[in-house]
Phi, psi and omega in degrees: 000319180294319179299316178298317179299317179294324178296313180299315182299317180294319179299314181295331183280344181290136180290152173289168178303317180297321178296322177297317179298315184292331180293338181279342184265163177219150179277086183283172175298142179304125181256339186228071177302149190291324187246134171237153175295123185292141174204167180300331182297334182283357174281350179292121180306325181297324179284319179300326179301332182289347179287336187293154176262138178290166178302317180297319181291318178297320177295319178299314178298316181299319179293321178298317179296315179304309183297319181296319180292313181297326182274333190240334187295127186287346185251017184307313182280320187289332181297329176299319182283322186279318185232007178073027183257118172279108190297314184292318179299318181296312182293324175300320180292326177295317180294315182298321179297318181293326183294338182272350184265113186280321181225137184198146172283163177294326178298313180294320178299313182296326176296321179294317178295321177303312180296323178298313183290325182299333181295344179286344178052057180225113182300330180283348188241088176236152182282154172220153176265166186298335177214166182291135177249163182298145174255132177265145184211147170270171178284009176229156175241143188241159176205159173276124178227117181052043176083354182250155175263116186231165176283124178245337176214160176216161182253096187303323181299312180295318180298318179294325177294320178295316178302316181291318182294316186261004180065034180262133182255347186236018181301319182300324178289327178292336182255044181292147177301131180101344177296141186267139172268109185272320181220152171231123183056035178078004181248137182306138186296327179296327177293318176301319180302309182299318179295313182294327183295341177295345182252008184255126173277120183200137183277355177218152183298317183299320179294319179298319179289323176299314181291324178300318177298317177299317182291344178297335183240354182202119183196164176241029177211171182044057180303142180299156183279343179216174188271359178235142175251127179268116184240143168251120187244131178259122184272172184297335179276003179091346180282150178248153180219139177264130181226149170252115181248137184280144169277143169229172180228152180291154179287336177292138177088002181292344178273004167273088204289327179290325175292314181297322181292325176303320180287321180295321180298333180268358182076029179262108185281160177269159177297332178297322177290322185283319191271011177262130179237142183267123177267109185291337180285311180273350182056041180226155173276141179226153181273158175225159189285139172248023184293158179260161174220151181140207184281129176231115184297345178270358175291156179292144175277350184240137174220093174217182187285357176265352184292129177238136178246129178248129183253150177298129185295326182271311187271333177093343181285162179290128179254328187212137171232140178224150178199155170250134183242122176239099180268329179196181179296332184260346182238097177218137184200165175262147177233124177228123181248118176257116183261354182195161168239017185259003185259130172266307185241144186230166168258125178284167178305332179271011176077002179281157179281145179208171184253138184304305184290326179297319181292322177296317179296315180298320180294317180295321177300315181298317180295321179296317180299322181272000180056046179257131173292168185233140167257117180256114186265108179246022189294329181225086182219112184277005177089207181141241184287108189276006167275343184293320180306318178295323178293320177291324178298325175301318182292328184267356181285140181286161180297139177065018175241160174235147182249150175290148183250200183262171172233154182215155172198169179232153169291138184275089177214173183294326179301315179295320182294315177300318182298307184292331179294338181266348183269122184255344180204175183301321186284352178275354179268127188301315176280348175052048186270348192244140165279172186302323182295312180295324179299311183295324178294316180299316181298317180296313184292327180294315180297319180293321180296317181295322179295325184266001176078019180283153178283330181226149173290158174301150180283136176262132180253124178294143177295157179307140183271124181259154184298140179274333179271137177303321181275348190072166170253108191251008183272161177299150184226132173239135182241131180259131193219136174221173176296350175278008170268105195238145168063247179300331177288326171305316178301313183299313181294323178292320178299319179294318181293310184295331180266004179051042185275339179198176179265126181263125179249136177139220178248280175195169177283185185290314179104030178275156179208014176224156181207199186239134169243143178209154177210108181062234180281344178271123185204187178274000187290137173240140174216131177283165188286351178264000181057044177257304178263148177206109181206170181259143179251118181308131188230014169210166183239145174223158179200199191219138176288140182250001178197169178278162169093007175291146173287173179285350182217139179212152179297138177299318182297331182274335190236009182296343176296342178282342180297138192276352186300131181062023178230073184295149175288125183272143177287153175280324179240118184284129177202140172224158181306135182252171175300323177296324178298328180299329183261347183242023177057040175074026184300334181298330180296319179287326176301314178296323180296317182290333175298323180283314188286324188238012178053039180285000000 
């Protein structure tokens, strides 16, 4: 018995193959920084060869990524239960695979790491490089619509250039919005979808497939092998046509010379080359637009004189849209579109400064006074400040009612402890998920977990959410939802679902349950010592209460089922964007909403 015990102890103490490989490497000084100042001299192939990473360096980077994930990633244990992924075995296999590759470009290396990380199936966890690299694009943009891959937007500038170059007069008509892409390079498009989805970080299958469809025509990885894409396109009349469309690349990232040279070697021009026109009068080169036109799911479903757009004060993009819609005496409602949860301060339509949550509250109060139901559009919301969903839920809660809140926890390690020790208030947390009360509870539970050797701190339960409006918001609510509702938006949709506050129309939310906390120099950010990869590793967990009566504190092992990762919020009424929606600016979504609100 003693011999067996000693054997098992010795076996467990033996390093894995990947650990042995990683022990041979060292984090040397960066030898190959990603960006160099561009000059004609860098066109010399001998110099471009110096950009490559040696086998030892690639292995070193792979080991650094492996160690960082095993030590810091908040979902190391939970992924086994949710998607059947043994994290250490998977990362070991990625390292072992890299060790067998003797020669590789940085582009190929980054694609392999991308595929490795994508297997984690976490929308929050995608790889990034230290600086922006060129993106390749066709003159069309694609999306999944009713199970098919179709054209949803196109780039008129590129299409007109192709028509002029090749003497084609009807190319634009062949590329009509809604036309289906049946084959790419002679291979069925559905096969391409499955293959491309292996490189997509996504917490739900639908999101991975949606992004795979987008990447078929526009991406910054898996660069095409040649400068033309052979497509078989099915038109609305059922006829098919074969087309060769050229790949081009964005002007951004062209100073990442080994990536850019790969494109040049294939004859793929940059937009900077394409979009410059010579003005003979001024004798100067001037730029022209390479913008796209067509269906955009983030556009407003309402367009009338009451529509107001509020833009992010810092970034400038639209953060919030509100409108009142009066179609008839019996059909009147409010429309509110939340495009982000990352905005604190906005510019109002009159250019005055305003507050994100204040505008939402003011709009809801106005709708309540007029007794108008609301359509809440969450179809395209990438998340952000994760304290905001609870604040919005307060605004939407009915009078004399309380709503269920969120739950949070941290992995019990030094990184979490160092992070929380630096956070002094809710706004100091990068994902900003905690109010002061939840923050102090998490810090206390984390310290206790580390002392007792637990893998995770006890889960903190948010107190019941009380209405923010004196009158409450008591009107009917319809919520529009797709997998592009991510992170804090996952929270928002779950809060509405768990509290039975409204009818959700669509498919489902993204399905995230982990996020990022940061404070000053302490953050979720990872960077290898060669300054090649740079990305964030999710370092806290969030989820949603499913019933009343939880204590403010609960064991992780007993309540980890509440964590939201890979568990998207499901719609009550199934609906997805249709081919008709592409041409009618998504009108079908409002039609479905009115069926619920007005029994049409």
